[in-house]
matplotlib code that plots the C-alpha trace (Angstrom):
import matplotlib.pyplot as plt

x = [0.0, 1.8, 0.1, 1.7, 5.0, 7.6, 10.3, 13.0, 16.3, 18.8, 22.3, 22.2, 23.3, 21.8, 19.0, 18.2, 18.2, 17.2, 15.6, 15.3, 13.8, 14.8, 11.9, 14.1, 16.5, 14.3, 17.0, 16.7, 19.3, 19.5, 21.8, 22.3, 23.7, 26.0, 28.0, 27.1, 25.1, 23.7, 22.3, 19.6, 17.8, 14.2, 12.6, 14.0, 15.0, 18.7, 21.9, 23.0, 24.4, 27.0, 28.1, 29.6, 31.6, 32.0, 35.2, 33.4, 36.1, 33.5, 31.7, 28.1, 25.7, 22.7, 20.9, 21.1, 19.5, 19.7, 21.4, 18.6, 20.8, 22.8, 21.0, 24.3, 25.2, 24.0, 24.7, 25.2, 25.7, 27.5, 27.6, 31.2, 30.0, 31.0, 28.7, 30.0, 28.8, 29.4, 29.0, 26.6, 27.9, 31.7, 31.5, 33.9, 33.7, 33.4, 33.4, 33.3, 31.5, 33.0, 31.3, 32.2, 28.9, 26.7, 24.4, 20.9, 19.6, 20.8, 18.6, 19.3, 17.6, 15.2, 16.5, 19.8, 23.2, 22.8, 22.9, 21.1, 22.1, 20.3, 22.6, 22.5, 23.7, 20.5, 22.0, 20.9, 23.7, 23.7, 26.5, 27.5, 27.7, 30.2, 32.8, 32.0, 31.9, 29.5, 26.9, 25.0, 24.7, 21.9, 20.7, 17.3, 15.7, 16.0, 17.0, 18.5, 17.2, 16.1, 14.4, 14.2, 12.1, 12.0, 8.8, 8.7, 9.2, 12.3, 11.0, 10.4, 12.3, 10.6, 12.5, 11.5, 13.2, 13.2, 12.0, 8.5, 8.2, 8.0, 9.4, 8.9, 11.7, 11.9, 14.9, 15.9, 16.0, 16.7, 14.0, 11.4, 7.9, 5.9, 6.4, 4.0, 4.1, 3.4, 4.2, 4.7, 8.1, 8.7, 12.1, 13.6, 12.6, 9.9, 9.7, 11.4, 10.3, 8.6, 7.4, 5.7, 3.0, 4.4, 1.4, -1.1, -0.8, -0.3, 2.6, 3.1, 5.1, 5.9, 6.9, 8.2, 4.6, 3.7, 1.6, 1.7, 0.0, -1.1, -1.6, -3.4]
y = [0.0, 3.2, 5.3, 3.2, 2.2, 4.9, 3.2, 0.6, 0.8, -0.7, -1.9, -5.4, -8.1, -11.1, -12.1, -9.6, -11.5, -8.7, -5.2, -2.9, 0.6, 3.5, 5.9, 8.3, 8.8, 7.7, 5.3, 1.7, -1.0, -4.1, -7.1, -9.4, -12.6, -10.5, -9.9, -6.3, -4.3, -1.1, 2.0, 3.9, 7.2, 6.0, 9.3, 9.3, 6.7, 7.1, 5.1, 3.7, 6.3, 3.7, 0.2, -2.1, -5.4, -4.8, -6.9, -9.7, -9.8, -10.8, -13.3, -13.1, -11.1, -13.1, -10.5, -6.8, -4.6, -1.1, -0.8, 0.6, 2.1, 4.1, 5.2, 5.8, 2.1, -1.1, -4.7, -7.4, -11.1, -13.2, -16.8, -16.9, -16.8, -13.2, -10.4, -6.9, -3.5, -0.7, 3.1, 3.8, 7.2, 6.6, 2.9, 2.1, -1.4, -0.7, -4.2, -7.8, -10.5, -13.8, -17.2, -20.4, -21.2, -19.7, -17.0, -16.9, -13.8, -10.9, -8.4, -5.5, -5.3, -2.3, -0.7, -2.4, -2.4, -6.1, -8.0, -11.4, -14.0, -17.1, -19.9, -22.9, -25.1, -24.6, -21.9, -18.4, -16.1, -12.7, -10.2, -7.0, -4.2, -2.2, -4.9, -7.6, -10.2, -13.1, -12.7, -15.9, -18.9, -21.5, -24.4, -23.1, -25.5, -29.0, -27.7, -24.5, -21.3, -19.1, -16.1, -13.8, -10.9, -9.0, -7.4, -3.5, -3.4, -5.6, -8.2, -11.2, -12.9, -15.0, -17.5, -19.6, -22.8, -25.5, -27.8, -26.3, -24.6, -21.0, -20.4, -17.5, -16.7, -14.5, -12.3, -11.8, -15.4, -16.8, -19.5, -20.8, -19.8, -21.0, -23.3, -24.2, -25.8, -23.2, -24.6, -27.8, -28.8, -28.5, -29.5, -29.7, -26.1, -24.7, -21.3, -18.4, -15.4, -14.3, -10.8, -9.0, -6.4, -3.0, -2.2, -5.0, -8.5, -10.2, -12.3, -13.5, -16.1, -17.1, -20.5, -22.7, -24.2, -20.9, -19.7, -16.6, -16.9, -14.4, -15.5, -13.7]
z = [0.0, -1.2, 1.5, 4.2, 2.7, 3.4, 1.4, 1.5, 3.4, 0.9, 1.9, 3.2, 0.7, 2.6, 5.0, 7.8, 11.2, 13.6, 13.8, 16.7, 16.8, 19.0, 19.5, 21.5, 18.6, 15.7, 14.7, 13.4, 13.9, 11.7, 11.7, 8.7, 7.4, 5.3, 8.5, 9.1, 11.6, 10.2, 11.9, 9.9, 10.4, 10.6, 9.5, 6.0, 3.4, 3.1, 3.2, 6.6, 9.0, 10.3, 9.5, 12.1, 11.7, 7.9, 8.0, 9.9, 12.6, 15.2, 13.0, 11.7, 13.9, 15.2, 17.2, 18.2, 20.9, 22.3, 25.7, 27.9, 30.6, 28.0, 24.8, 22.9, 23.1, 21.4, 22.2, 19.5, 19.6, 17.0, 15.8, 17.1, 20.7, 21.2, 22.5, 22.0, 23.1, 20.6, 20.7, 17.9, 17.0, 17.1, 16.0, 18.9, 20.4, 24.2, 25.6, 24.5, 26.6, 25.7, 25.5, 23.7, 22.2, 19.5, 20.8, 19.2, 21.0, 23.1, 25.0, 27.3, 30.7, 30.7, 33.9, 34.9, 33.0, 32.2, 28.9, 28.7, 26.1, 24.8, 23.7, 21.3, 24.2, 26.2, 28.5, 29.4, 30.6, 32.4, 31.9, 33.7, 31.0, 33.0, 33.7, 31.0, 33.8, 33.8, 36.6, 36.2, 33.9, 33.9, 31.8, 30.9, 28.4, 27.0, 23.5, 22.1, 23.6, 20.7, 22.1, 25.2, 26.4, 29.7, 30.9, 30.9, 34.7, 34.6, 37.0, 34.7, 31.9, 29.2, 27.1, 24.1, 22.9, 20.2, 23.0, 22.3, 25.6, 26.9, 30.4, 32.7, 35.1, 38.3, 37.5, 41.1, 42.1, 38.5, 39.1, 36.7, 37.9, 34.9, 31.9, 29.1, 25.6, 23.0, 19.5, 17.6, 16.2, 12.4, 10.9, 14.4, 15.2, 17.4, 19.0, 17.1, 19.1, 22.3, 23.5, 26.4, 25.7, 26.7, 29.0, 29.1, 30.7, 27.4, 26.0, 22.5, 20.6, 17.0, 15.9, 13.1, 12.9, 11.1, 14.1, 16.2, 19.5, 22.2, 25.8, 28.5]

ax = plt.figure().add_subplot(projection="3d")
ax.plot(x, y, z, "-o")
ax.set_aspect("equal")
plt.show()
């Protein structure tokens, strides 16, 4: 619909794995199988403002998020097992959080300087953004952890996995307080994404079974 479509941001040469929008700065972040992370001005269709990892020294980015505690920073995870925090304006890599396993998703805690990563080896890990140190690591599912979301108040973590389950965690105690099966398996994959509603008591998930579900 031409009345809705503003235009296309052109630059990536392969599949786009992740998108995140910053309302405060009207910026859009994207990460792609072409190895790059790109920062776009969301208000106009123009070439990317900045390109990160264009020499693929960190690997292929799998996920990207804005650092909630510092709006000038972003956090990105890579298939090499690295997670890095970058300054979006200067392109400087501030910190690298090391892991030995492929990371499928990274998210930033909405109120604390913490990055949370979902791993292929069934783990969820918590890192301090200031020191780069691992705060906590836990086996969270029976298969690869694919997706993460934190509620707007920063009290609960939701995780999705190829084991077909969604789990809800108390962030303070790191204990699972609810688990339920949400999607069927298809080609050894199940849940691809999970989300909290920003204001209402709804959660949502999307799966390899071609379904999107909303739970009350």
